[in-house]
N, C-alpha and C positions, 0 to 999 in steps of 0.2 A: 153208156158204152165207152165214151171218150174219157170219162173220169176213171173208169176201171183200167183203161189202157195206161193213162197217166200214172195211176197208183202202181201199176205193174212196172213201168219204166223207172219210177222212183225207187221201188224195192230193189230192182236189179242194179240200179246205180249205186245205192248204199252198199249192197253186197260187194260189188266190184271195188268200190273205194276202200272199204275196210279190209278186203282181201289184198289189194295192191299195196296199201301202205304198210302191210306186214309181210309181204311175199318173200323178201330176201331173208327173213328171219325164220321161215318155215323149213322143216327138215327135208321136204321134198323139192326144194328149190335151192339154187346155188347162192351162197352168201356173196360171192364175187363172180357173177356170170360172165362168160366170154363175150367181149364186145367187139373184137376185131373182125369176126365173121358175121356176115349178114345173109339170110336171117339167122338169128340165134336166140338163145334164151333171153338175153338182155333186150333184144329188139322186139321179141314177142311181148315182153312186159310193156314196152312203150306202145305197141299196137293196142293192147288191152286198155291202156290209159286213154288213148285217143278215142276208143269206143266209149269209155265211161264219160269222157268230157263231151262227146257228141250228145249223149243222153242228158248231161247237165244243161247244155244250151237249149235242148228241147224243152226241158222243164222250166228254164228261165223264160223261154218264149211263151209257154202256156200260162205262166204266172205274170206275164207282162213286166218282167223284172230285169231285163237285160241292161237297161239304162242304169237302174239302181245298182246292179252288180258292178258295172264299170266305175260308177261314181264312188262306190265303196272302196275300190282299189286306189282311186286317186287320193283318198284320205289316209292311206297307209304308205307314206314315202319311205319309211325305214324298211318295211317289208319288201317293197319294190326294189330298194337299193341292194338289199342282201341277195335277193333272187337274181338280179341283173349281174351282180358281182360273181355269183356262182356260175352263171352262164358264160360270163366273160373269161373266167379262169380256164376255159377250154384252150385259149390262145397261149397260156403259160404252162399248161399241164405237162407233166412228164409222160402221161399216157392220155392223149386227147380223146380217144374213143371212150375210155372209161369215164372221163369227166363229162363228156357230152351226154352219155347215158344217165349218169347219176344226177347231173344238173337238170336235165329234162324231167326226170322223175320227180325231183324236188320241186320244180316249178309246177308240174301238173298236180302234185299233192297240195301245194299251196292254193292253186286255183280251186280245187275241190273243197278245201278247208274254208275258204271265203264263202263259197256257196252254202256250206253246211251252217256257218254262222249266221247267214242271212235267212236261211230257210226255217231254222228251228229255234224255238225258245230253249231256255236252259233245261226245262223238263223234257222237251222233245229230243234234245241232243243226248241227254242222259239215258233216255229210253233206247236210242240208237246204240249207244255204247253198251247198254245192258244186253242187247241181243248179240252184239259182237262178242262181248265177254262170255255170254252163255255158250255160244258155239265153240269158242276157244277152250273153255273149261271142260265142256262135254266131250269134245273130240280128243282133247289131251288125255282125259281120264280113260276113254275107250282104247286109245293107242297104247297106253301103259300096259293094259292087260291083254288086249287082242294081238298087238304086235310089239312085244317088249324090245325087240332090236331097234325099233324106231322110237318108241315112246320113252325109253330109258337109255341112259348112257352106261354101257356095261364095261367100259374101260376100268382098269384097276385104280386109276386116279380118282374116279367119281363113284365107283362102287354101286352102280345101279341107280344113281340119282334120277329122278323123273325130269324129263325135258318136254314131254307131251308133243305138241305139233312143232316145237321150235328146234333150232339147230344146237342149242346149248341149254344146260340146266339153269344157268344164270339169266338167260333170256326169259324163261318161264318164271323164275323166281323174282324177276324185276318187273315184268309186265303185269302179272296177276295182282300184286298189291293194290294198284290203282283201280283195276276192274273189281276187285274185292270191295273197295270203298264205294264204287258205283252201285253194287248190289245192296250195300248197307244203307246208303243215302236214300235210294228209292224205296227200300223196305220201310223206312221211317216216314217218307214223304207221301207214299201212296196211302190213301184212306181205304178202309176195309171195303166199302162199296164202289170205290172209284175204278179199281182194276181187279175184278174178281179172279182169284187164283194167282195173281202176279206177286202179291206179297209173299205167298208161300213159295212161289218159284224163286223169288229173290233170296229168301232164307236158304233154300236148298243150294243155290249156286254160291251163296256167301260161304257156307260151310264147306262145300266141295272145293272152292278155290283155296280156302285155308289149308285143307288137307294136301292139296297139290303143292302149295308153297312149302309146307312142312317137308314133304318128301323130295322136293327139288334140292334140298340141302344147300340152299343159297343163303349165306350169312347176311348178305345185303338185303335179301328178301325178307328175312326175319326182322331186321332193323327197320325196314320200310313199313312193314305191317304195324310194328309198335309205334313208330312216329306218326303215321297217318291216323291210327286209331286214337292216339293221344290228342292230336290236333282236332279231330272231329269231336271227341269227348269234351274238350275245352270249349269248342264252339257251341256245342249243345247246351252246356251249362251257362255260358255267357248269354245265349239267346233267351234262356228261361229267366235269368236273374239280372240282366243288364240294368234294369230299372233300380236295382239296389246298389249298384256300384258307384263309387265316387272317385275323384282324382287320386286320393291316397291309395285306393285299392289297386289302381293301375300301376302306380309307382312301386307298391309292394310286389306286384306280380312281375314287374321288370327286374327288381332286385333278385327275386327268387329264380327267375329265368337265368340271369347272369351267373348266379351262384351255382345253378345246376350245370350250366355250360362249363364253368371253371372246374367243378367237381368231376365232370366227365372227362375233360382234357387231362386232369391229373391222375385219372384212373383208367386210362385207355387199355392197359394190359388186362385189367379185370373185366372191363366191358367186352372186349373182343374175345376174352376167354370164355365168356358166357355162351358165345355162338361158335366156339371152337376155332377161332382165328387169332392170328398174331397182329401186332401193330404195323407190320410192314405190308398189311393188306394182301397176304398170300403172294408176296413177291412183286406186287404192283409198284410200290414206291421205288425199289431199285430199278425196275423196268422204265418208269417214268424218267428217272435220272439219265438212263442211257438214251432215251428219245430226245431229251433236251440237249444232251452233249453231242450226239451223233447225227440226228435227223433234222431237228429244228433249225440249226445254223445254216443248212444247205439252202433253204428258201424261206428266210425269216419273215419277209414282208407280205408276200402274196401266196405262200404255201406251194404245195406240189400239184395243185389242181383239185377242184372240189371232188371229194370221194375217191381219190386215186391212190393214196399212199398204201393202204392195206390190200388193194387189189393186186399189188406187185408181190408175187411169191418170193422173189429174191430178198425183198425187204423183210418179209415175215421170217424167213430163215436166218437172215443176217442178225436181226434183233434177238431171235431165239438163241443163237450161238453166243451173243454178247452177254445175255442175262443168264445163260446156263440152264434154260428150260429143256424138257425132253420133247416138247411139241412146239410147232410154229406159233408165234405170236400172231393172233388173228386181228385184234384191235388193241387200242391202248388202254381199254377198260376205264376210260374217262371221257365223257362227251365233250367237255370243254377243250381238253388237250387234242382230241381228234379234229375238232374244228380249227384249232390253231395250226396243226400240222398240215391240214389240207388247204386252208385258205389264208394262212399267215396272220400276222398281227392286224392287218387291215380287215380281213374277213372276220376275225374274232371280235374286233371292235364294233363292226357293223352288227354282228349277231348280238353282242352284249347290250347295245343300245336298244334293240328291239326286245330283248329279254327283260331289261329293266322296265320298259314300258308295259310289258305283260304283267310284271309284278304289281306295278302301280294300278293298272286296270283291274286286276283281280281283287285287290283290297277295296278299291272304290266300289266295285260291283257288289261285293259281300255287304258292305255298309249300306248300300242302297236296297238290296233285296231282303236282308235280315232273315235268312232261312238257310237250312242245311243245303238245299240245292244251290243257293247263291254262294254258299261257302265253298262249293266244290271247285270253283275257279281258283281260289286261293290255295286250297289243299292240293290241287293239281300242280301249282307252281312249287309248293314245298316238295312234292314228289319229284318234279323235274330236276330240282337241285340235288337232292340226296341220291336219287337213282343214278344220276350221271357222274357222281363222284367215283364210283367203282365199276361202272359199265358205260357203254356208249349207246345212248338211247335218243339222241337228237336226230341224227341223219346218217349214222354209219351202218347199223345193222337193219334199220327200218326207218320209216318216216311217220310212223303211227303217233308217237309222242309229239312231234312237230305239228302234225295235222290237227290233233286235238287242241294244242295250245293256240294255234292260229284261229281255229273255230271259236274257242272261248273268248279270244280277244275281240272277234267281230260281234259276238253276242253282247259283250260289255259295251262296245262302241254303239250298237243299236240302242241299248238302254240309255246311253248318254244323249244320243240324238233325240230320243223320245222325250226326255226331260227338258231339253233345250227348246223343243218345239211346242211343248205344252204351255198354255197361257198361265202366267203367274196370277196368283190370287191376291 
């Protein structure tokens, strides 16, 4: 009876976490909820987080893991530093209630992410992502046909592009590619008798998510699908044939890669033309120029306060007028630029230190695991880089990507600890 209750609590906890880390990106929630009034939508979100974290500490107690949980935090000084900086930015923020709300949510998501990294193996975490992705894909598909006014964007600009459960078609187009890879990795990882019916389910959601990306009409989504599948394909070939490779093959691969990058840079017009876009990234590059000229110099070192800049309607309208768009600018469409504007040079530097560590850990973990599941950490980092070049997916529209990244970091750290503690032969 007690085990069943614990299982139920864990299921509810996981559901709440994956719901909360995406909540502001959903069409039925506000991207920038009102924070000045209490209680309001923003503070209801905080209350649900407190409920989820209460469940988390219950689970930690049941697993006798509270001490391990806190000791794991002590091993992550860069993560602690960036979170404390985000919380401290309340005192410098142009809108302190917005920054308080956003920094609390960011801290809560990080706390949950560390728990997920401690609780699950890479296989278990991928399975949790599988069910999260399955719900998003299924509900998005149903919304498109049952409630087109919600599931699609009917404005003349987007011409009925699918957005599913999200506030924008680009959110759907940029989130689904990594979930699409989750379905594919598990399809190849699950053995026929290991998870009856799940291989078929993974195949169904894999193709369903591809259809949704196609009809989201997001150029960045198309490019992400191509890049992630290319990376996964190369990893699959390497895992099968690595015993045949010698140093000269890796040098040749490096030369081919550099030539491919150079060729792509020299033919950007052609490449963007394939997905119906121009090299100014649909007006993003001119908009970024305006942000660096008009907004960044106002608070260069510490920013305007964690998560606060785009919550200001006046700024959204001001930037719209400067760039000549017909609709307000909602985000900078670049995750790195948004971190810079919100937290300044100091905040971006703290983030990049942790981000670099995540890249190093992902490569190390893959070389230790030598499996498609182990490769997921590295392919996720590839995803975070390219997805955030033309959209904000670190902590502006949601904290899902950040949460997954931190959880994968903790999984890799656990593997490192296990190796260090194992007796040498």
